[in-house]
KEVEX-322575 format. One record per residue: residue in one letter; z, y, x of N, C-alpha, C in turn; residue number from 1. Coordinates in steps of 0.05 Angstrom, whole numbers, plus 5000, padded with zeros to 4 digits. Example, Ala and Ser with C-alpha at 12.3 -4.5 7.8 and 13.67 -1.06 7.14 Angstrom:
2
+---+------+---------+--------+-------+----------+---------+------+---------+--------+-----+
| r | n.up | n.north | n.east | ca.up | ca.north | ca.east | c.up | c.north | c.east |   k |
+---+------+---------+--------+-------+----------+---------+------+---------+--------+-----+
| A | 5156 |    4886 |   5264 |  5156 |     4910 |    5246 | 5156 |    4934 |   5264 |   1 |
| S | 5142 |    4955 |   5257 |  5143 |     4979 |    5273 | 5157 |    5001 |   5258 |   2 |
+---+------+---------+--------+-------+----------+---------+------+---------+--------+-----+
***
This chain:
208
+---+------+---------+--------+-------+----------+---------+------+---------+--------+-----+
| r | n.up | n.north | n.east | ca.up | ca.north | ca.east | c.up | c.north | c.east |   k |
+---+------+---------+--------+-------+----------+---------+------+---------+--------+-----+
| M | 8556 |    1643 |   8197 |  8528 |     1635 |    8204 | 8517 |    1617 |   8183 |   1 |
| G | 8493 |    1625 |   8171 |  8483 |     1605 |    8150 | 8469 |    1582 |   8162 |   2 |
| I | 8466 |    1561 |   8144 |  8450 |     1539 |    8152 | 8424 |    1543 |   8151 |   3 |
| V | 8408 |    1531 |   8173 |  8380 |     1537 |    8178 | 8366 |    1511 |   8163 |   4 |
| D | 8345 |    1516 |   8149 |  8328 |     1497 |    8139 | 8299 |    1500 |   8145 |   5 |
| E | 8293 |    1492 |   8168 |  8269 |     1497 |    8180 | 8257 |    1472 |   8197 |   6 |
| P | 8233 |    1465 |   8199 |  8226 |     1445 |    8215 | 8235 |    1444 |   8243 |   7 |
| K | 8243 |    1418 |   8249 |  8254 |     1416 |    8274 | 8281 |    1430 |   8284 |   8 |
| C | 8294 |    1442 |   8265 |  8315 |     1460 |    8273 | 8340 |    1442 |   8284 |   9 |
| L | 8341 |    1417 |   8276 |  8363 |     1401 |    8283 | 8360 |    1393 |   8318 |  10 |
| R | 8341 |    1405 |   8329 |  8341 |     1403 |    8357 | 8363 |    1420 |   8370 |  11 |
| E | 8374 |    1438 |   8356 |  8397 |     1452 |    8364 | 8424 |    1440 |   8356 |  12 |
| E | 8441 |    1434 |   8378 |  8471 |     1427 |    8371 | 8486 |    1442 |   8352 |  13 |
| T | 8481 |    1467 |   8354 |  8495 |     1484 |    8333 | 8487 |    1477 |   8306 |  14 |
| E | 8466 |    1471 |   8300 |  8456 |     1465 |    8274 | 8464 |    1440 |   8265 |  15 |
| C | 8468 |    1419 |   8285 |  8478 |     1391 |    8279 | 8507 |    1395 |   8269 |  16 |
| A | 8523 |    1412 |   8286 |  8549 |     1416 |    8283 | 8555 |    1430 |   8255 |  17 |
| A | 8536 |    1448 |   8247 |  8541 |     1463 |    8223 | 8543 |    1439 |   8196 |  18 |
| R | 8521 |    1420 |   8201 |  8518 |     1400 |    8181 | 8540 |    1384 |   8179 |  19 |
| R | 8551 |    1375 |   8204 |  8578 |     1358 |    8205 | 8598 |    1369 |   8190 |  20 |
| E | 8601 |    1394 |   8191 |  8622 |     1405 |    8173 | 8616 |    1403 |   8143 |  21 |
| L | 8597 |    1397 |   8134 |  8590 |     1394 |    8104 | 8592 |    1362 |   8097 |  22 |
| L | 8599 |    1347 |   8115 |  8596 |     1318 |    8107 | 8620 |    1308 |   8088 |  23 |
| H | 8639 |    1324 |   8086 |  8661 |     1316 |    8066 | 8662 |    1334 |   8043 |  24 |
| G | 8643 |    1345 |   8035 |  8642 |     1363 |    8013 | 8639 |    1345 |   7986 |  25 |
| P | 8641 |    1358 |   7962 |  8644 |     1339 |    7940 | 8618 |    1322 |   7933 |  26 |
| T | 8595 |    1330 |   7941 |  8570 |     1314 |    7937 | 8566 |    1295 |   7960 |  27 |
| M | 8582 |    1294 |   7981 |  8577 |     1280 |    8005 | 8597 |    1261 |   8013 |  28 |
| R | 8623 |    1263 |   8003 |  8646 |     1250 |    8015 | 8639 |    1217 |   8010 |  29 |
| E | 8631 |    1213 |   7987 |  8630 |     1182 |    7978 | 8608 |    1170 |   7997 |  30 |
| L | 8584 |    1187 |   8004 |  8562 |     1177 |    8020 | 8570 |    1176 |   8051 |  31 |
| T | 8587 |    1194 |   8059 |  8598 |     1195 |    8084 | 8615 |    1169 |   8091 |  32 |
| A | 8629 |    1162 |   8071 |  8648 |     1137 |    8074 | 8630 |    1115 |   8072 |  33 |
| F | 8611 |    1115 |   8056 |  8590 |     1091 |    8056 | 8579 |    1088 |   8082 |  34 |
| V | 8570 |    1105 |   8097 |  8560 |     1106 |    8124 | 8579 |    1095 |   8143 |  35 |
| Q | 8606 |    1107 |   8142 |  8624 |     1097 |    8158 | 8628 |    1065 |   8158 |  36 |
| A | 8628 |    1057 |   8131 |  8630 |     1030 |    8125 | 8607 |    1011 |   8139 |  37 |
| I | 8583 |    1024 |   8137 |  8563 |     1006 |    8147 | 8565 |    1007 |   8176 |  38 |
| R | 8576 |    1027 |   8190 |  8580 |     1029 |    8221 | 8599 |    1007 |   8225 |  39 |
| S | 8623 |    0999 |   8212 |  8642 |     0983 |    8218 | 8630 |    0957 |   8214 |  40 |
| E | 8611 |    0953 |   8198 |  8602 |     0926 |    8194 | 8578 |    0920 |   8212 |  41 |
| V | 8564 |    0937 |   8220 |  8541 |     0933 |    8237 | 8545 |    0949 |   8262 |  42 |
| P | 8563 |    0942 |   8281 |  8571 |     0959 |    8305 | 8551 |    0964 |   8324 |  43 |
| E | 8531 |    0945 |   8323 |  8509 |     0944 |    8346 | 8489 |    0964 |   8341 |  44 |
| G | 8488 |    0976 |   8317 |  8468 |     0995 |    8307 | 8477 |    1021 |   8303 |  45 |
| D | 8465 |    1041 |   8311 |  8471 |     1073 |    8305 | 8458 |    1077 |   8277 |  46 |
| V | 8477 |    1088 |   8259 |  8472 |     1091 |    8232 | 8477 |    1122 |   8226 |  47 |
| P | 8455 |    1138 |   8227 |  8459 |     1169 |    8222 | 8470 |    1173 |   8193 |  48 |
| D | 8479 |    1196 |   8193 |  8488 |     1206 |    8162 | 8471 |    1216 |   8145 |  49 |
| F | 8473 |    1216 |   8119 |  8459 |     1232 |    8102 | 8456 |    1260 |   8109 |  50 |
| D | 8433 |    1272 |   8102 |  8435 |     1304 |    8102 | 8444 |    1318 |   8085 |  51 |
| P | 8470 |    1332 |   8089 |  8482 |     1350 |    8066 | 8466 |    1372 |   8054 |  52 |
| L | 8442 |    1377 |   8068 |  8425 |     1396 |    8051 | 8411 |    1381 |   8030 |  53 |
| D | 8409 |    1359 |   8030 |  8397 |     1348 |    8009 | 8420 |    1342 |   7984 |  54 |
| G | 8412 |    1328 |   7963 |  8428 |     1329 |    7939 | 8454 |    1311 |   7936 |  55 |
| G | 8459 |    1299 |   7959 |  8483 |     1278 |    7957 | 8484 |    1261 |   7935 |  56 |
| V | 8508 |    1258 |   7923 |  8507 |     1236 |    7902 | 8497 |    1251 |   7872 |  57 |
| D | 8488 |    1273 |   7873 |  8475 |     1287 |    7852 | 8446 |    1283 |   7852 |  58 |
| A | 8434 |    1270 |   7871 |  8404 |     1267 |    7873 | 8390 |    1252 |   7852 |  59 |
| E | 8371 |    1259 |   7843 |  8354 |     1247 |    7820 | 8332 |    1230 |   7830 |  60 |
| C | 8328 |    1234 |   7859 |  8300 |     1222 |    7872 | 8312 |    1211 |   7897 |  61 |
| L | 8305 |    1186 |   7905 |  8313 |     1172 |    7928 | 8287 |    1167 |   7942 |  62 |
| F | 8282 |    1182 |   7965 |  8258 |     1176 |    7985 | 8270 |    1154 |   8004 |  63 |
| L | 8257 |    1132 |   8004 |  8263 |     1109 |    8020 | 8242 |    1103 |   8041 |  64 |
| L | 8250 |    1106 |   8069 |  8233 |     1103 |    8091 | 8242 |    1076 |   8104 |  65 |
| E | 8228 |    1072 |   8129 |  8237 |     1049 |    8145 | 8259 |    1044 |   8158 |  66 |
| A | 8264 |    1059 |   8178 |  8289 |     1060 |    8194 | 8291 |    1085 |   8210 |  67 |
| P | 8314 |    1093 |   8216 |  8320 |     1119 |    8232 | 8306 |    1114 |   8259 |  68 |
| G | 8294 |    1138 |   8266 |  8284 |     1140 |    8293 | 8304 |    1151 |   8311 |  69 |
| P | 8294 |    1152 |   8339 |  8312 |     1162 |    8360 | 8323 |    1188 |   8353 |  70 |
| R | 8305 |    1209 |   8346 |  8313 |     1237 |    8339 | 8336 |    1237 |   8317 |  71 |
| A | 8334 |    1218 |   8297 |  8355 |     1218 |    8278 | 8380 |    1211 |   8291 |  72 |
| V | 8379 |    1189 |   8310 |  8405 |     1182 |    8323 | 8418 |    1203 |   8339 |  73 |
| K | 8398 |    1218 |   8353 |  8410 |     1241 |    8368 | 8423 |    1266 |   8353 |  74 |
| S | 8411 |    1270 |   8329 |  8420 |     1289 |    8310 | 8445 |    1283 |   8295 |  75 |
| G | 8444 |    1254 |   8291 |  8463 |     1243 |    8273 | 8457 |    1241 |   8244 |  76 |
| F | 8435 |    1255 |   8235 |  8426 |     1255 |    8209 | 8399 |    1243 |   8204 |  77 |
| V | 8397 |    1230 |   8177 |  8372 |     1224 |    8167 | 8360 |    1249 |   8158 |  78 |
| S | 8341 |    1262 |   8167 |  8337 |     1291 |    8160 | 8308 |    1298 |   8163 |  79 |
| R | 8297 |    1313 |   8144 |  8270 |     1327 |    8145 | 8270 |    1349 |   8166 |  80 |
| N | 8294 |    1356 |   8180 |  8295 |     1376 |    8199 | 8298 |    1367 |   8227 |  81 |
| N | 8297 |    1341 |   8232 |  8295 |     1329 |    8256 | 8273 |    1338 |   8276 |  82 |
| P | 8278 |    1338 |   8300 |  8258 |     1351 |    8319 | 8234 |    1330 |   8327 |  83 |
| D | 8221 |    1320 |   8303 |  8198 |     1300 |    8309 | 8176 |    1308 |   8290 |  84 |
| E | 8152 |    1297 |   8294 |  8128 |     1303 |    8284 | 8128 |    1293 |   8249 |  85 |
| T | 8139 |    1268 |   8250 |  8143 |     1257 |    8220 | 8161 |    1273 |   8204 |  86 |
| A | 8183 |    1283 |   8215 |  8200 |     1297 |    8196 | 8189 |    1325 |   8193 |  87 |
| K | 8175 |    1336 |   8210 |  8161 |     1360 |    8205 | 8142 |    1359 |   8184 |  88 |
| N | 8129 |    1339 |   8184 |  8106 |     1331 |    8166 | 8119 |    1330 |   8139 |  89 |
| W | 8141 |    1315 |   8133 |  8156 |     1312 |    8112 | 8167 |    1341 |   8101 |  90 |
| H | 8178 |    1354 |   8118 |  8191 |     1381 |    8109 | 8168 |    1399 |   8098 |  91 |
| V | 8144 |    1401 |   8112 |  8122 |     1418 |    8106 | 8113 |    1408 |   8080 |  92 |
| L | 8107 |    1382 |   8074 |  8092 |     1372 |    8052 | 8111 |    1374 |   8025 |  93 |
| N | 8135 |    1370 |   8030 |  8155 |     1371 |    8007 | 8153 |    1403 |   7997 |  94 |
| G | 8154 |    1420 |   8019 |  8152 |     1445 |    8011 | 8127 |    1455 |   8000 |  95 |
| E | 8106 |    1444 |   8007 |  8078 |     1452 |    7995 | 8080 |    1445 |   7967 |  96 |
| V | 8090 |    1422 |   7957 |  8089 |     1415 |    7928 | 8113 |    1424 |   7912 |  97 |
| G | 8130 |    1440 |   7925 |  8152 |     1451 |    7913 | 8174 |    1431 |   7903 |  98 |
| I | 8181 |    1411 |   7918 |  8200 |     1396 |    7911 | 8228 |    1406 |   7921 |  99 |
| N | 8246 |    1412 |   7902 |  8274 |     1421 |    7909 | 8290 |    1396 |   7924 | 100 |
| R | 8293 |    1400 |   7950 |  8307 |     1379 |    7966 | 8334 |    1374 |   7955 | 101 |
| R | 8346 |    1392 |   7940 |  8376 |     1385 |    7928 | 8373 |    1367 |   7906 | 102 |
| R | 8347 |    1362 |   7897 |  8344 |     1337 |    7875 | 8339 |    1312 |   7886 | 103 |
| T | 8337 |    1312 |   7917 |  8328 |     1287 |    7927 | 8351 |    1279 |   7950 | 104 |
| I | 8343 |    1253 |   7960 |  8360 |     1241 |    7980 | 8344 |    1224 |   7997 | 105 |
| T | 8346 |    1228 |   8023 |  8328 |     1203 |    8037 | 8346 |    1187 |   8056 | 106 |
| W | 8336 |    1162 |   8052 |  8348 |     1140 |    8068 | 8328 |    1122 |   8080 | 107 |
| N | 8338 |    1101 |   8090 |  8322 |     1078 |    8104 | 8326 |    1051 |   8093 | 108 |
| I | 8306 |    1036 |   8089 |  8307 |     1009 |    8080 | 8328 |    0991 |   8100 | 109 |
| V | 8326 |    0998 |   8125 |  8343 |     0991 |    8148 | 8358 |    1013 |   8157 | 110 |
| P | 8383 |    1017 |   8151 |  8397 |     1045 |    8155 | 8407 |    1048 |   8185 | 111 |
| W | 8400 |    1029 |   8202 |  8411 |     1029 |    8229 | 8390 |    1031 |   8249 | 112 |
| Y | 8393 |    1041 |   8271 |  8369 |     1042 |    8293 | 8362 |    1015 |   8303 | 113 |
| I | 8340 |    1006 |   8301 |  8327 |     0980 |    8312 | 8313 |    0984 |   8339 | 114 |
| G | 8316 |    1004 |   8350 |  8303 |     1009 |    8377 | 8317 |    1001 |   8401 | 115 |
| K | 8308 |    1008 |   8424 |  8323 |     1004 |    8449 | 8318 |    1030 |   8466 | 116 |
| D | 8339 |    1043 |   8470 |  8339 |     1071 |    8485 | 8323 |    1087 |   8466 | 117 |
| S | 8303 |    1100 |   8475 |  8288 |     1120 |    8457 | 8262 |    1107 |   8443 | 118 |
| R | 8259 |    1082 |   8447 |  8235 |     1067 |    8435 | 8243 |    1049 |   8412 | 119 |
| I | 8233 |    1059 |   8389 |  8239 |     1045 |    8365 | 8219 |    1017 |   8361 | 120 |
| R | 8226 |    0999 |   8349 |  8205 |     0978 |    8344 | 8202 |    0978 |   8312 | 121 |
| P | 8183 |    0965 |   8305 |  8178 |     0962 |    8272 | 8199 |    0944 |   8262 | 122 |
| A | 8208 |    0948 |   8238 |  8226 |     0936 |    8222 | 8215 |    0906 |   8216 | 123 |
| K | 8232 |    0887 |   8220 |  8223 |     0857 |    8216 | 8234 |    0847 |   8189 | 124 |
| A | 8225 |    0825 |   8179 |  8234 |     0813 |    8153 | 8262 |    0813 |   8155 | 125 |
| A | 8273 |    0803 |   8178 |  8305 |     0798 |    8181 | 8317 |    0825 |   8179 | 126 |
| D | 8308 |    0845 |   8189 |  8321 |     0871 |    8190 | 8323 |    0879 |   8160 | 127 |
| I | 8301 |    0878 |   8146 |  8298 |     0886 |    8116 | 8321 |    0870 |   8099 | 128 |
| K | 8320 |    0846 |   8107 |  8339 |     0829 |    8091 | 8367 |    0838 |   8094 | 129 |
| L | 8375 |    0845 |   8118 |  8403 |     0854 |    8124 | 8408 |    0883 |   8112 | 130 |
| G | 8388 |    0897 |   8109 |  8389 |     0926 |    8098 | 8389 |    0929 |   8071 | 131 |
| L | 8378 |    0907 |   8056 |  8375 |     0909 |    8026 | 8405 |    0911 |   8010 | 132 |
| P | 8425 |    0896 |   8021 |  8449 |     0897 |    8004 | 8464 |    0924 |   8006 | 133 |
| Y | 8457 |    0939 |   8030 |  8466 |     0970 |    8030 | 8450 |    0987 |   8013 | 134 |
| L | 8425 |    0981 |   8010 |  8412 |     0995 |    7991 | 8420 |    0991 |   7961 | 135 |
| Q | 8429 |    0968 |   7954 |  8439 |     0964 |    7929 | 8465 |    0978 |   7925 | 136 |
| Q | 8481 |    0981 |   7949 |  8505 |     0994 |    7942 | 8498 |    1024 |   7940 | 137 |
| L | 8481 |    1033 |   7957 |  8472 |     1063 |    7954 | 8467 |    1070 |   7926 | 138 |
| I | 8448 |    1054 |   7912 |  8439 |     1058 |    7885 | 8463 |    1063 |   7869 | 139 |
| L | 8483 |    1048 |   7870 |  8508 |     1050 |    7853 | 8524 |    1076 |   7861 | 140 |
| L | 8521 |    1088 |   7882 |  8534 |     1112 |    7888 | 8516 |    1139 |   7878 | 141 |
| L | 8494 |    1133 |   7864 |  8479 |     1155 |    7857 | 8474 |    1156 |   7826 | 142 |
| P | 8493 |    1166 |   7811 |  8494 |     1165 |    7781 | 8470 |    1179 |   7767 | 143 |
| K | 8456 |    1202 |   7781 |  8437 |     1212 |    7768 | 8410 |    1205 |   7778 | 144 |
| L | 8410 |    1185 |   7793 |  8380 |     1174 |    7802 | 8366 |    1161 |   7782 | 145 |
| R | 8342 |    1172 |   7784 |  8319 |     1163 |    7760 | 8291 |    1157 |   7775 | 146 |
| L | 8288 |    1161 |   7801 |  8263 |     1155 |    7814 | 8270 |    1148 |   7840 | 147 |
| V | 8259 |    1125 |   7849 |  8260 |     1117 |    7878 | 8229 |    1114 |   7888 | 148 |
| V | 8223 |    1130 |   7912 |  8200 |     1134 |    7924 | 8201 |    1118 |   7948 | 149 |
| L | 8183 |    1098 |   7949 |  8182 |     1079 |    7974 | 8159 |    1093 |   7992 | 150 |
| V | 8172 |    1101 |   8017 |  8151 |     1116 |    8032 | 8144 |    1098 |   8056 | 151 |
| G | 8118 |    1087 |   8051 |  8106 |     1071 |    8074 | 8113 |    1041 |   8066 | 152 |
| R | 8093 |    1024 |   8080 |  8092 |     1000 |    8076 | 8118 |    0981 |   8077 | 153 |
| K | 8131 |    0989 |   8097 |  8157 |     0972 |    8101 | 8179 |    0978 |   8077 | 154 |
| A | 8181 |    1002 |   8072 |  8197 |     1009 |    8049 | 8189 |    0996 |   8020 | 155 |
| G | 8163 |    0990 |   8021 |  8153 |     0978 |    7997 | 8165 |    0953 |   7987 | 156 |
| H | 8177 |    0933 |   8014 |  8187 |     0911 |    8011 | 8216 |    0909 |   7992 | 157 |
| A | 8225 |    0936 |   7987 |  8249 |     0938 |    7971 | 8242 |    0937 |   7941 | 158 |
| E | 8214 |    0940 |   7933 |  8209 |     0946 |    7904 | 8221 |    0924 |   7888 | 159 |
| A | 8214 |    0896 |   7891 |  8224 |     0878 |    7874 | 8253 |    0876 |   7871 | 160 |
| S | 8269 |    0881 |   7894 |  8298 |     0882 |    7892 | 8310 |    0904 |   7876 | 161 |
| V | 8297 |    0929 |   7881 |  8307 |     0953 |    7864 | 8300 |    0948 |   7834 | 162 |
| R | 8278 |    0935 |   7828 |  8271 |     0929 |    7799 | 8293 |    0914 |   7786 | 163 |
| Q | 8300 |    0893 |   7805 |  8319 |     0874 |    7793 | 8346 |    0887 |   7789 | 164 |
| W | 8356 |    0901 |   7810 |  8384 |     0918 |    7808 | 8382 |    0937 |   7785 | 165 |
| A | 8362 |    0951 |   7784 |  8362 |     0977 |    7764 | 8335 |    0980 |   7751 | 166 |
| P | 8329 |    0960 |   7732 |  8307 |     0961 |    7715 | 8302 |    0987 |   7704 | 167 |
| G | 8318 |    1005 |   7698 |  8311 |     1031 |    7689 | 8299 |    1052 |   7704 | 168 |
| L | 8303 |    1048 |   7731 |  8290 |     1066 |    7750 | 8262 |    1070 |   7750 | 169 |
| D | 8247 |    1090 |   7754 |  8222 |     1094 |    7761 | 8217 |    1090 |   7790 | 170 |
| I | 8198 |    1076 |   7796 |  8191 |     1067 |    7827 | 8160 |    1076 |   7830 | 171 |
| M | 8155 |    1088 |   7852 |  8132 |     1092 |    7862 | 8130 |    1091 |   7892 | 172 |
| E | 8102 |    1088 |   7901 |  8099 |     1085 |    7932 | 8083 |    1107 |   7939 | 173 |
| I | 8086 |    1117 |   7961 |  8071 |     1138 |    7974 | 8068 |    1130 |   8007 | 174 |
| P | 8046 |    1139 |   8019 |  8041 |     1131 |    8048 | 8061 |    1147 |   8065 | 175 |
| H | 8065 |    1137 |   8090 |  8088 |     1145 |    8103 | 8074 |    1170 |   8122 | 176 |
| P | 8090 |    1193 |   8124 |  8081 |     1217 |    8134 | 8084 |    1220 |   8166 | 177 |
| S | 8079 |    1197 |   8180 |  8081 |     1197 |    8209 | 8054 |    1207 |   8217 | 178 |
| P | 8055 |    1219 |   8240 |  8028 |     1227 |    8253 | 8006 |    1205 |   8256 | 179 |
| S | 8014 |    1179 |   8259 |  8000 |     1158 |    8259 | 7981 |    1152 |   8237 | 180 |
| F | 7992 |    1161 |   8211 |  7975 |     1156 |    8188 | 7964 |    1186 |   8180 | 181 |
| V | 7980 |    1209 |   8187 |  7969 |     1235 |    8174 | 7946 |    1242 |   8189 | 182 |
| N | 7946 |    1238 |   8217 |  7924 |     1245 |    8237 | 7904 |    1226 |   8239 | 183 |
| R | 7904 |    1203 |   8224 |  7884 |     1182 |    8227 | 7857 |    1187 |   8216 | 184 |
| A | 7856 |    1200 |   8194 |  7834 |     1208 |    8180 | 7837 |    1235 |   8163 | 185 |
| P | 7813 |    1250 |   8159 |  7819 |     1278 |    8151 | 7830 |    1280 |   8123 | 186 |
| G | 7828 |    1259 |   8107 |  7840 |     1263 |    8082 | 7868 |    1251 |   8078 | 187 |
| N | 7880 |    1238 |   8102 |  7906 |     1225 |    8095 | 7928 |    1246 |   8087 | 188 |
| R | 7927 |    1269 |   8102 |  7948 |     1290 |    8096 | 7947 |    1296 |   8067 | 189 |
| G | 7922 |    1299 |   8056 |  7922 |     1305 |    8029 | 7929 |    1286 |   8012 | 190 |
| L | 7926 |    1260 |   8021 |  7936 |     1239 |    8004 | 7966 |    1238 |   7999 | 191 |
| V | 7980 |    1241 |   8022 |  8009 |     1243 |    8022 | 8016 |    1267 |   8001 | 192 |
| R | 8005 |    1290 |   8002 |  8011 |     1312 |    7987 | 8004 |    1305 |   7958 | 193 |
| K | 7982 |    1294 |   7951 |  7974 |     1286 |    7924 | 7997 |    1271 |   7912 | 194 |
| R | 8006 |    1247 |   7927 |  8029 |     1231 |    7916 | 8052 |    1247 |   7913 | 195 |
| L | 8061 |    1264 |   7933 |  8086 |     1281 |    7927 | 8083 |    1298 |   7903 | 196 |
| K | 8060 |    1307 |   7897 |  8057 |     1323 |    7872 | 8061 |    1307 |   7848 | 197 |
| E | 8059 |    1282 |   7851 |  8064 |     1261 |    7828 | 8092 |    1262 |   7826 | 198 |
| V | 8106 |    1261 |   7851 |  8137 |     1259 |    7851 | 8145 |    1284 |   7836 | 199 |
| A | 8136 |    1310 |   7842 |  8147 |     1335 |    7832 | 8139 |    1334 |   7802 | 200 |
| K | 8118 |    1319 |   7793 |  8111 |     1320 |    7760 | 8132 |    1302 |   7750 | 201 |
| K | 8140 |    1280 |   7762 |  8160 |     1263 |    7749 | 8186 |    1274 |   7750 | 202 |
| L | 8195 |    1293 |   7764 |  8219 |     1307 |    7767 | 8218 |    1331 |   7746 | 203 |
| S | 8193 |    1340 |   7741 |  8192 |     1363 |    7725 | 8206 |    1367 |   7700 | 204 |
| P | 8210 |    1348 |   7685 |  8223 |     1350 |    7658 | 8252 |    1361 |   7659 | 205 |
| A | 8266 |    1355 |   7682 |  8294 |     1364 |    7684 | 8294 |    1394 |   7696 | 206 |
| K | 8313 |    1406 |   7693 |  8319 |     1435 |    7701 | 8320 |    1434 |   7728 | 207 |
| V | 8301 |    1452 |   7743 |  8303 |     1455 |    7769 | 8328 |    1475 |   7776 | 208 |
+---+------+---------+--------+-------+----------+---------+------+---------+--------+-----+
***
C-alpha cells in the first residue's frame, strides 16, 4: 500500500504506522536519533518525529513553527498531514504555490508539547530559551540547508540566534497558517500564500 499525502490523512492509524516504518531510512535516521535524544533529555514533554515525507537531512528549507499541537502528539509527527485545520491550511497553501515538500522540513522552536491534555498553551520565553539549543543542533544536521522560514511571531524569536549560528543562511518570516489568523480577515490567506510564493522563488534556482 502506498503512502498517502492528503490533508488530515494522519487521522488514520494505518497512515501513522506506514510513516513510522520510514523513520530509519537514509535521510531520516539521524533526525530520528536526534528526536530520541531530546525525549531522553526532556522526559516531561512529548516530542513528535519529523515527517519522513519531507526532505529529511536533504532539506534545503526549514519551516520553523512554534510548538507541536495535540494532533501532532497523537499522530507522532510534525506534519502537514495532521488532522487539524492549521496543518490542512499548510498542506493546501504549499501545494498551491508548488513547493516540493521533499526540499523542505518542518519543525518547532519548542520541539515538545507544552499543553495539558488536549489544550496547548502559548510558548513562553522560558520555553523558547530551552528549545533554542536543539534548533542549533538541528541546523548542524541539515548540510543542504539554505533557507529558514520563521512561521509566526513566536518562531520569529529564533532569528537572531540563527543569524549568529549560521550567518550564511537566508532567513524570512511569514504569518502562521492557523485558522485564528487565516480566517481573521479576507486577505490573510492570500498574505500567507504570497509569502510562500517568495519561498518558492528563493528555492527556484536549484533543480526541483
